[in-house]
Steps between C-alpha positions, in 0.01 A plus 500: 500500500129426513356381831292191568271451807371150595167457676440150636176347593429159652720212616862435573534343156413837355755666731762265356391569142538876565859434617571306186377791284707748712803291449460520119485875479824600317407819318263647751518647849291331784302752699273497809321821388203399302390849418825589326564180308488442120372144536276342750516121496194352678566141614140402543299256705178343370416253767156656567273748328603737778870458411414592140315817626798606711729473193254686278452781758876538532554517131220765475647706785843500333350609170358796692801582715778424248336528151833502317622165655468187284307238711615138431273220633688175608411210739206277521255778397663514167365155414144567632438872436790615288335475163195710611715767672720524191212522258346771715831691500522489875870390474779562263610137495439152629751219565433150617710294737731362236596865390606646839869405449496701183375819687804709391419444130129508545521858636661621183185440310397841356156387411231335724554122534337184610757227561324227693741211426420150643438329823776233476794733571748446788720788618878454459590831664729488799398775741795614707340779701158586646437870493387619850499145656690326767346166416524339154202342319592213270251384239547122458209410279217648292137403432259258669343168413218529764152582389346665801151635416565856605838554337605646168876477552556187293340687209739793531817335625484173302579138614745421785856507378824504713795737458829331445672396820838632392341842423344514844809407679716737303260776585504424874891488492524840342242650739669347799837640399329840480391468864160342484437252768138411493337355187124469436410235238206613296295408190156436382479164666832462687449148619474361144864582446716219355227257384587585131871465571505183693600670824315663803470794731688317774795424279526863381485614868791279594713628220405865591601448856847409389563831344726731700308792651155337495366548856128467478268352236129567503242341261220728375215253494436132467201278437437235767540205257840631399664447841648152483731303736814624326393859579393421860856369570633855452286671764768505766772636279641828649466684158122431478281794602283379785188601317308338225212627285272216388206592282169336627256747358218359729435241765150390406495176309209617291671829407834329417303284261321803349836672456641191329785485754725196545525519880272361772463640859586168667842478326555872534458482879731211529759680288478832694526329840805309381679805375394719802651234723842585350465861629362660186267789457242418232316730261232432237281653236130497563213611266198635674155543348549267198174408335325226697651580833188498708469544882543122566825480301629818646447369859679167405788703353545721806479200736788347302701813483485501878653159499794588266830618635486818282707808567445692173222526245468677165127516510312667223134540410412309176495731207352383167757439227351488152564196296528263801261219607417672833382809316190311390428340837194568724407594753723798536585628841410864584786732539406597861493135603837429344638810664389382850637157445821639395521708819409196708773292342773763528414576857535133592837450315625822647442365850674182403794705376511704820507184713791360277697815527476509876640150522772573239648828618862393545780365277352707214721537192389814309598631165452878516396703204596866449378730768494866576535711821638208688198274440542183298267210412557151392368134517616237742522130412128453569407774249387745773587861454725649760560873557850578634619837637872571492747784478714286269445469127350148475372506146512160333659346811423180695430548872433245774237592751388370838214598719320691228212709605186338361195712456170451313630742231836320460838421631752772608861504623760757590875450419 
């Protein structure tokens, strides 16, 4: 039986899409050995030019290391760079998002192929197992209707569209019966779920919580304007992870306008303080060094970050993405300046996280992942990683921890 290796780049949505493709392999063997596989399926990311480069470099390296393997390009990069890579004979085949459920048939193509499909498709696959995971990722929607200046994702994922509620709930039921207890809701723009089906994220969460075996629900990322009163009423539910990731992208009013964002710092601060008062850890996305971010705006941004009750930040230096509005903006920020600002921001948020962990080192509920040599790692309800040492096999187990040792490097415990 021929072997297939999957290489996944990018976000949790891509991780889910890889699981969909894995679940559809009927006539092939899944392998974790990329050098001895017959097919290498690259689930690509194209969010920045740098992401494109990473994918291209990986494909080139595999062509050298494993020249007999057939490389198939999938994911967002298929829609932005797939045609070029195919025409240049860098890959054997290209498939778009709508084709991934047909992966078993696609791999049977004896000749090079380009099957890009469309950007209106919604998966119907019920994923019942997540290979190598103790937590389950559930994709609840696809696409985005926002038009942020720096972002190409709506062009490669399409307009926002929700998965059917019954499909989502059936998938969670099957995963819960297979032993999964924590579920992470993901998608291109998760908070838009339900608008096209006359429902809402809050209504979905309530129905999920009633499924036997569901212990904790975590939401990948939300936009500030998507958090309404109906959602806020759920914050104290025991099955809600006590951590939320709310994408701000910046805190300067000028930069939010330049980025064509829909949030404002005043309402963001009010929202964050309200949620933090309910005992939540709060994370965000933050773009550093976007064109137009001069010293004045950076100082305003940092002063405001100091005010926010942040505990986590996915900060990244702006990277030009061709075919976006931001790619034409001036003045550009020099790389060394962006790098220093990135360091300044991450140091500040790291200090905030350390202070939070010191005041939240008891009553921690941790789902451990697989470990080795008696050392296990997992995330608590606040999405802080905890390292646990034990002589018992605690793989994929829940543990309750008190008086955890908190260091600058992380949380540790002994059982």
